[in-house]
N, C-alpha and C positions, 0 to 999 in steps of 0.2 A: 532548269539548265545547270545550275550549280550542283545539284544533287547528281546529275548524270556525269559531270566532270569529276566529282569526288569518287564516284563509283568506278569510273574508268581508271583513275590513277591507283585506286585501291586494288583493282584486279591486276594491273600491271605489276604492282609491288608484290602481291601474292604469287603471281606467276614467276617472278624472278626468284623469290624465296623457295618456291617448290622445285623449280628447275635446279637450283643450287643444291638442295637437299637430295634430289634424285641423282645428280651427278656424284655426290659424295657416297651415296649408298652403292652406286654402280662401281665406284673405284675400289670398294672393299673386296670385290670378287677376285681380281687378280693379285691383290696385296697378300704377301706371304706372312706378314707379321700379325696374325690373329692371336698367337701366343708365342712366348719365347722363354728360354731358360739358358743359363750360363753355367758351364762346368769349368771352374778355375783350376789351374795347375801351373806348370811351367809355361813359359812364353809360347813355345811351339806346340803345346798340347792343349791350350785353352780352346774350348769348343763352345759354339753358340747353337742351340737348338731352337728352331722356330717352325711353325706350321700354320696352315689355314684349313679351309674346308675340303681341300682337294689333295694335298700332298704334305709330306714332312721334309724338312730341310735341315742341313747342318753346315756350319762354316767354321773355319779355324782362324787363327790370328794372322795368317798370311793372306786372307781375303778369298781363299778358295772355298766354294760352296758346292754342295751336291744335294739335289732334291730327288725324292722318290715319291711317286704317286701312290695313293692308297691301293693295295693289291686287289681287294675284293669289295664290291659294293655291299654285298650281303653281310660281310664280316665287320662292318663299321658299327660303332655305337649309335644308339637311337638319337642322341642329341645332335649328331652330325647330320643325319637325315632331316630332322626337324628344322635345323638352322638353314640347310640348303633350300628346302622347300619354301620357307618363309622369305628368305632373301630373294629368291627367284620370283615369287608372287609379288613382292614389293616392287621389284624392278618393272615387271609387266604392268602392274596397275599404275605405276608412276608414268610409264610411257603413254598409256591410253588417257590418263588424266591430262597430260600435256597436249595431246591432240584435241581433246574436248575443250580444253581451256583456250586454245588458239581459235577454235570455231566459235565459242560462245562469248568471248570478250567483246565489249562494246567498241573497242578501238579497231577491231578487225573487220566488222560489218559483213561477216560471212553467214552467221546463223539465221538472219532474217529479222523477224519482229523482236521487240524487247522481251515479250513473254517467252519466245523460243530461246533467245539468248540466255535468259535467266535460268531456264530449266537445264540447258546444256552446261552452263557454268556450275550449277548445283551438282550435276553429275560429275563434273571434273573435280569439284571440291571433295566429294565423297570418295572418288578414286584416290586422290592424294591422301586423304585422311586414313583410309584403310591401308594404303601403301606404307604410310609412316608407322601405323600400329603394327603391321607385320614385321617391318624392319626393326622396330624397337623390341618386339618380342624375341626376334632371332638373336640380336646382339646381347640382350639382357640374359637370355637363356644360356648363351655361350659363356658370357662373362661370369654368370653365377656358377656354372659348372666348374670353371677354372678356380674360382674362389673356394668352392667346397673341397676340391682336391688339394688345394694348397693349405687349407686350414685343417684338414683331416690328419691327425697324427698317425692313424693306422694305414694311410695310403703310402705304400712303399715304392711305387714307380716314380719315374721322373716327374717332378713338379714344375708347372709352368706358371707364368704370370700373364696378365692381360696385355695384349699387344696393341699397337697403334690403330690397327684396322677396326677394332671394337669401339674405340673412342671416336674415330671418324664416323662410324656407323651410327653411334648414338647422336652425334651432332646432325648428321643428315636426316635421320628419322625425326628428330625434334623439329627441324625446318619443315619437313613434309606435314607433320601433324599441325603445326601452327598455321601454315599457309592453307592447308585443306580445311581447317576449322573456320578460318575467316571467310574463305570462299563459300562454304556451306551456309554460314549464318546470313551473310548479306544477300547471296543469290537466292537462298530459300525464302527469305522475307519478301524479296521482290517478286519471285515467282508465285508465291501464295497470294500476295496482295493483288497481283494482276489477274490471277485466275478466278478470284472470288467474284461472284456477281454483284452488281451495284445494288445498294439498298433500295427496295421497292417502296414507293410512296403509298400510304394508305388510300384506299378508294374514297372519293368524296361523293356524297349524294346531295342533290339539291331537292329540298322538300318544297313542293309547290304549295302555296297557301290555299286552304280550303275555302272555296267560295260558297257561302250559304245563299240560298234563294231568297231574294228580297220579296216579301209579300206585296202584291199589287194593291193599290188603294182604290182601284176602279170599282170592285164590288161594293165597298163601303159607300162610295158616292152613289151608286145605283140604288142601294138600299135607302139612303137618305132621301133621294128624289121620290122613290115609291111611297115612303112614309108621308112625305109632304103632300103628295097628291091624294093619299087616302084621307088625311086630315081635312084637306080642302073639300073633298066630296061629302064628308060627314059633318061639316060645320053648320052652324045655325043658319047662315045665309043661304045654304043650299035648300032649305025647306021653306023659306019665306017666298 
């Protein structure tokens, strides 16, 4: 009973951690500050450039900002396409992981037997784990691209710095990986242990004792009686 209670609270904690990470990853999609750059000048001409996976924006010191979506999907650089795909996959897998976790957790009592719940929870953990890895890959790839451009002395275009959305994405992906890994370990052990057949006992054989035939003493007695009679017939008294 104690083990079941510990597992239930562990699943609830992992679910909260994974949901928090999934929400953080989702929040990076509409966030505009994936990268930013500041062009200093006089007060009225200071401009801030920032962008995300979907559009470029500019704002001045008066607070006015203007955004422009990327003009062509095919004209974008490859890293933008890769980051878009990975973030969308991360969000979708995190959603299905949440659904499976709600079905398989012991406190919900929806999945059925303990074995079925363990398998469903293991599937949820794998979804969360892959979701976190996809998100971590997307944000790391994007951040590394910005770092390479900023550190390259031959790069003549506008240089940017890593924005807040990338750091939020790193935090959310770390939560997804942590929660999904704990889900997978505990649910996987329980599912494998429940599905393994019980150890079979070795067959026991009862060896019956061999009963040897006991020789009868009746023939010996008959032989002795016959010998006595023969001696009596051939004795000296028989001829007198």
